[in-house]
C-alpha positions in Angstrom: -92.6 -97.1 -15.1 -90.3 -94.9 -14.1 -89.5 -93.7 -10.4 -90.1 -89.8 -9.8 -88.8 -88.0 -7.4 -90.7 -85.4 -4.5 -92.5 -82.4 -6.0 -91.1 -79.2 -4.8 -92.8 -75.7 -4.1 -90.4 -72.9 -4.7 -91.5 -69.1 -4.1 -89.3 -67.8 -7.3 -90.7 -64.3 -7.1 -92.6 -62.4 -4.5 -96.0 -64.2 -4.8 -95.1 -66.5 -7.5 -94.4 -70.1 -6.7 -93.5 -73.0 -8.9 -94.5 -76.1 -8.5 -92.1 -78.6 -10.0 -92.6 -82.4 -10.2 -89.6 -84.7 -10.8 -88.6 -86.4 -13.2 -90.7 -84.3 -15.8 -91.1 -87.3 -17.9 -94.2 -88.6 -19.8 -97.5 -86.9 -17.7 -95.2 -85.6 -15.1 -96.0 -81.7 -15.6 -94.9 -78.9 -13.4 -97.7 -76.6 -12.6 -97.5 -72.8 -10.4 -99.9 -70.5 -8.5 -100.4 -66.8 -7.6 -101.3 -65.5 -4.3 -103.8 -62.8 -3.6 -105.8 -61.7 -0.4 -109.3 -62.6 -2.8 -107.8 -66.0 -4.2 -105.5 -67.9 -6.2 -104.3 -68.3 -9.9 -103.2 -71.6 -10.8 -101.4 -72.5 -14.0 -102.2 -75.9 -15.0 -103.5 -79.0 -13.0 -101.9 -82.4 -13.0 -102.6 -85.8 -14.5 -104.3 -87.5 -11.7 -106.3 -87.4 -8.8 -103.2 -88.1 -6.6 -101.0 -85.9 -8.0 -103.4 -82.9 -8.7 -104.6 -83.4 -4.8 -101.3 -83.1 -3.7 -100.8 -79.9 -5.7 -103.9 -78.3 -4.1 -102.5 -79.4 -0.7 -98.8 -77.8 -1.8 -100.8 -74.8 -2.5 -103.2 -74.9 0.9 -99.6 -74.9 2.8 -99.2 -71.6 1.5 -102.5 -69.7 1.9 -105.9 -70.5 2.4 -107.6 -68.7 0.2 -109.4 -70.7 -2.5 -108.2 -71.5 -6.5 -110.2 -68.8 -8.3 -108.8 -69.1 -11.4 -106.8 -71.6 -13.5 -105.0 -70.9 -16.5 -104.5 -73.9 -19.3 -101.3 -73.7 -21.1 -102.6 -76.5 -23.4 -104.7 -79.1 -23.9 -103.1 -82.2 -23.1 -104.5 -84.2 -20.0 -101.4 -84.2 -17.4 -102.1 -80.2 -17.6 -106.1 -80.3 -17.5 -106.9 -83.6 -15.9 -107.4 -82.0 -12.3 -109.3 -79.1 -13.2 -112.5 -81.1 -11.8 -110.8 -80.8 -8.2 -111.1 -76.9 -8.0 -115.0 -76.5 -8.4 -116.0 -72.9 -9.0 -112.8 -71.8 -10.7 -113.2 -70.1 -13.7 -110.9 -72.1 -16.5 -109.0 -70.1 -19.2 -107.4 -71.5 -22.0 -106.9 -70.6 -25.6 -110.0 -70.4 -28.1 -108.6 -73.3 -30.2 -108.0 -75.4 -26.9 -111.5 -75.6 -25.3 -113.1 -78.1 -27.9 -109.6 -80.3 -27.8 -110.2 -80.4 -24.2 -113.9 -81.1 -23.9 -113.6 -84.0 -26.3 -110.3 -85.8 -25.0 -111.7 -88.3 -22.4 -109.6 -89.2 -19.2 -107.6 -92.1 -19.9 -106.4 -91.5 -23.4 -103.5 -93.7 -24.2 -103.5 -96.4 -21.6 -102.3 -98.9 -24.2 -99.4 -96.6 -24.9 -98.4 -96.0 -21.3 -99.6 -99.2 -19.6 -102.3 -99.1 -16.9 -102.5 -95.8 -15.0 -104.7 -95.1 -11.9 -106.2 -92.0 -12.9 -108.5 -91.2 -9.8 -111.9 -90.0 -10.0 -111.8 -87.5 -12.5 -114.1 -85.5 -14.8 -113.2 -83.6 -17.9 -113.6 -80.0 -17.4 -113.3 -77.6 -19.9 -112.5 -74.0 -20.2 -115.0 -71.8 -19.4 -113.6 -68.7 -20.8 -111.4 -68.7 -24.1 -109.5 -65.9 -25.7 -107.1 -64.9 -29.0 -104.4 -62.3 -28.7 -103.9 -61.4 -25.0 -105.8 -61.4 -21.4 -104.6 -60.0 -18.5 -105.5 -61.5 -15.3 -105.1 -59.3 -11.9 -104.0 -61.4 -9.1 -103.9 -58.5 -6.5 -101.4 -55.6 -7.7 -99.5 -58.2 -9.8 -100.5 -58.3 -13.7 -100.7 -61.8 -15.1 -100.3 -61.6 -19.1 -101.8 -64.3 -21.1 -100.4 -64.9 -24.6 -102.3 -67.0 -26.8 -100.0 -67.9 -29.3 -101.5 -66.8 -32.8 -100.2 -70.7 -34.5 -99.8 -74.3 -34.0 -96.5 -74.6 -31.8 -96.4 -77.6 -29.2 -100.3 -77.6 -30.0 -102.8 -76.0 -32.0 -104.0 -73.5 -28.9 -100.9 -72.6 -26.4 -100.6 -69.7 -24.0 -98.2 -68.6 -21.6 -98.6 -66.6 -18.7 -96.2 -63.6 -18.5 -95.9 -61.6 -14.9 -93.7 -58.6 -16.5 -93.6 -57.1 -12.5 -91.8 -60.3 -11.5 -89.8 -61.1 -14.9 -91.6 -64.8 -14.2 -92.8 -67.1 -17.5 -94.7 -69.8 -17.2 -94.3 -71.5 -20.8 -96.1 -74.6 -20.5 -94.9 -77.3 -23.0 -93.1 -74.9 -25.0 -90.1 -75.2 -22.7 -89.0 -78.8 -22.0 -86.0 -78.7 -19.8 -83.8 -81.8 -19.9 -86.2 -83.1 -21.7 -86.8 -84.3 -25.4 -89.2 -81.5 -27.4 -92.9 -82.7 -28.3 -94.5 -81.6 -31.4 -96.6 -84.1 -33.3 -99.9 -82.1 -32.3 -98.7 -78.3 -33.3 -95.6 -77.5 -35.7 -92.1 -77.1 -35.7 -91.6 -73.8 -37.3 -94.3 -73.0 -35.0 -92.6 -74.0 -32.1 -89.4 -72.0 -33.0 -91.4 -69.1 -33.4 -92.7 -69.3 -30.1 -89.1 -69.5 -28.7 -88.2 -66.7 -30.3 -91.5 -65.0 -28.6 -90.6 -66.3 -25.3 -86.9 -64.5 -25.8 -88.0 -61.1 -26.9 -89.9 -61.2 -23.4 -86.5 -61.5 -21.6 -87.9 -63.2 -18.6 -85.1 -63.8 -15.9 -86.9 -67.4 -14.9 -89.0 -69.6 -16.9 -91.1 -72.6 -15.3 -91.4 -74.9 -18.0 -93.9 -77.6 -18.6 -91.4 -80.1 -17.8 -88.3 -80.1 -15.9 -86.4 -78.0 -13.3 -87.1 -74.2 -13.3 -84.7 -72.4 -15.5 -83.9 -69.3 -17.7 -83.5 -68.0 -21.3 -80.4 -70.2 -21.8 -82.3 -73.4 -22.4 -84.0 -71.8 -25.3 -80.8 -72.4 -27.8 -80.5 -76.0 -27.2 -84.5 -76.6 -27.6 -84.3 -74.7 -31.2 -81.1 -76.6 -32.1 -83.0 -79.9 -31.5 -85.9 -78.8 -33.4 -83.8 -77.7 -36.8 -82.1 -81.3 -36.4 -85.0 -82.8 -36.3 -85.9 -80.5 -39.9 -82.4 -81.5 -41.3 -83.0 -85.3 -40.5 -86.7 -85.1 -42.0 -85.5 -83.7 -45.1 -82.5 -86.4 -45.7 -84.7 -89.4 -44.9 -87.7 -88.1 -47.1 -85.3 -87.6 -50.1 -83.7 -90.9 -49.3 -87.0 -92.6 -49.3 -86.9 -93.8 -45.5 -89.7 -93.6 -42.8 -89.9 -91.6 -39.3 -89.2 -94.6 -37.4 -86.2 -95.5 -40.2 -84.6 -92.2 -39.6 -85.1 -92.1 -36.0 -83.4 -95.7 -35.5 -80.2 -94.8 -37.4 -80.0 -91.1 -36.0 -76.9 -90.0 -33.8 -78.5 -88.3 -31.0 -75.3 -86.8 -30.0 -75.9 -83.8 -27.8 -79.5 -84.7 -27.5 -78.7 -88.3 -26.4 -79.1 -87.3 -22.1 -82.8 -85.5 -22.9 -85.4 -87.7 -21.4 -87.6 -89.6 -23.7 -85.7 -90.0 -26.5 -88.3 -91.9 -28.3 -90.3 -88.8 -29.2 -88.0 -88.3 -31.9 -90.1 -90.8 -34.5 -93.4 -88.5 -33.4 -91.5 -85.4 -33.9 -90.5 -86.8 -37.4 -94.1 -87.7 -38.3 -95.0 -84.0 -37.9 -91.5 -83.1 -39.8 -92.8 -85.5 -42.8 -96.0 -83.9 -42.6 -94.7 -80.4 -43.3 -92.4 -81.3 -45.8 -95.4 -82.6 -47.0 -97.1 -79.4 -47.5 -99.2 -79.6 -44.2 -100.6 -76.3 -42.6 -99.3 -76.0 -39.1 -101.2 -78.0 -36.7 -103.0 -80.0 -39.4 -104.1 -83.4 -38.0 -101.7 -86.4 -38.7 -101.9 -90.1 -37.9 -101.0 -90.2 -34.2 -101.8 -93.9 -33.9 -98.9 -94.2 -36.2 -96.7 -91.7 -34.7 -97.4 -93.3 -30.9 -96.8 -96.9 -32.4 -93.1 -95.8 -34.1 -92.5 -94.1 -30.8 -93.1 -97.7 -29.0 -91.2 -99.2 -31.6 -88.4 -97.0 -30.9 -88.4 -97.9 -27.5 -88.4 -101.6 -27.7 -92.0 -102.1 -28.1 -93.1 -101.6 -24.6 -95.4 -99.0 -22.9 -93.6 -96.0 -22.8 -92.0 -94.7 -19.4 -94.0 -92.6 -17.2 -95.0 -92.5 -13.4 -98.1 -91.1 -12.2 
């Protein structure tokens, strides 16, 4: 287990709050919320009952109005497990996200991360799904929800763009200080998503993990993803497995990123794409996670939930 720091609630723009959970490793995600007189809009929830109740308390410290809407950026449990703790809230997501959430039990991957106290949680899938764009009105502020056309981090990613405040909630399309993670999505799709984010020119980005940042972080993420593609091309040409490539790789400028073992999983996606798999096509996730465990020394992956 890693040791996580204290979460912080920061008003990054008028009425827009980022809730950042250090250190941003596995299952330790960021959320955020917007406040209006008639209710709160939350961007994602958290992985466990304890973490989500702490997030709810942070909202209550700002306003006494209820959370009426939850925007889901993607299906992963660190962003959706806590949905059930906001009864009555309408949950919005990409149309390809709902089915995955509905079929992802709480406690996925206990063998990968070791024993986790998830708390008293039940799966609550999004009730309202969309493609393209949907606008959510929070008082006089419009939150543009953009559903990505194709797989990127996952098969159904959404960003929440607030042009009046120049704030973007990017979900896990952006890891700030952490290793990007694309086994369930697409490397070219992730690169395209970064360009979509760049085109919006946000002054402030709330990433899915890591500190609040700006567009300056996008270059490093894109550089990492292109590096993974090059490693896969060279490794496949040399008859190496993704794990063999990951073990021999010189991380160079990426050595300081959290969770470097994700390289093995990312290489599984890159190999599949080199073999002609379409974006987001299922890969052998057990093999991908098994290789990440091996790269991490064979023990559970680090997390602190």
